[in-house]
Steps between C-alpha positions, in 0.01 A plus 500: 500500500646840405590745776310830502644795689269753662500865403592764756699468821456282806636580844591295805563583863734261683585499873829476682562173677710357779614138471626237744349683801768347720477120498294457181797501263390499133144415608323777693425851377297810582361770269545858620309816406774666296451480126652534158267605217581391145315560174569331166378533146568323171673731248596465132868433574779519757503496880482817706507502882470807721566474874399750768589468868711214635757383248460795263827548317626156606256254344541422130249673268482214251470121458725446803243647740364220720136588427573458128687173561196364688264625231702326230488171692124533543443592135686183401244298696215711363594415143661810343722801560364852430663726242608749767439605859481822699525483880456762768628398846435698817708328767467541876643165614869551585738313273717222645387549860316173571151633425430304183571758229605231251197284574275803457655564158459136398137476613425833332652381174314169490165661584550784251579254222191297585291817505623604155375177342127487425447156654807511722322388818382184324842424358690576822295450816601617848676176588703523179586863581638391836698213346656726239580779746661251740701347215637841397575602861643161594275442803138584586528663845485863375293463185224316688405783740551756222247319285256373764533756781495438875711234669600218268641152533678394182657177386637346181373185331640331188252708300620826657420744778176493696366708789209574727408833660383514860330785694720693742401566861401856586787537749765473227614852410821483295775759528803496271840655566656587164869593470658702221737217415399235253537126517511227238299180531772303320761618751275418794432151364871441446551541875284196574661160558421205276374300799364587846482300823192280533413672827491841331271371225270342758494822703400705198228255402338544840540877505359532147193303598461717809542813287201404284291479818646823641440706187147375444366460853744568785727805451614472862711202387684690225822543697566127558352417158761710315814330634714392206802269479524443124609824337515820707807417708693387191424831329569721802867563421404648163249746651606565861277806546196297398591217737559748784162669448318166493668405829421838657133484404462142619663589831229768533230235448430578134473209254756622246664312211709566193265588213575261217872504427534837679621750587151628598369388839136397542324531837154351532396762754600860567816559706466641853442875537829683484684217325769657281659275234743774393513747216607235249152345506172626358202363693180428308179351636349295219168322548455152358378520140214253475418540131826417327563608142214671317458558126284763328452657158630844413800716572642592838309781669643806671518334844656185356770709334600656832815310605438568870128419497362205697615637835809294557648711781363553850 
């Protein structure tokens, strides 16, 4: 069946995410109310990408842009490549900070490509979107909450990534501590050993199970539920300020973890009054985003084009 592209632009809003959440390495994730807005349109020829906000001047304006890479992969599955593309990206998710900027770009690209094909939703259903996004990213822990919203449990089967989204208890009020420095997921993964002690794996299995209960029904258990022995200690030497802030918050009774591969720190509740992380940290209170990625027809509006919209800072 021939592929028919739609006329006019489509736009997508994708949330920031935090993965691992302490013990849930490569499995647990949380969507946060900080968003990138991206619009795309089929053009007669060429690829043009404009970026406003985070990453402007750094991200490639052509085929190398991750949104375009994801769109190309999706178009392959949808049956044809368009003659050209024009993208407008308004980014608010910090780049390379452990808040899922790459996953947001990937999910945006796959959904935009699907939206630009007349019967795209029939050719590429939501489960296929998740599988493709997880394949491009390499693991599903960030793309799952970005796509589905809320608190997600993700896993990988021979057919690809899968996930479920669970409601979050009212007492969970995330706060992120974002440094100016960047981190690289590849570098953080390189710090991990090839094997871990059986006792550490068993400990994390129990804490991950407890974390599901704590996040969905018993926030008072978040502090013991977020103890990790699989990845954070191994990565601490590469981001000592992050490790120190996590320890300081936990000593104050706050369930704090490294967000994704870092260097951002995620706390599941607000820090105590008067807590001062230091001038090197920006502190943002970001509610849980329950909706996940959303797609609509038309161009970005005035509010969507504002790179500081969506109220990221508190």
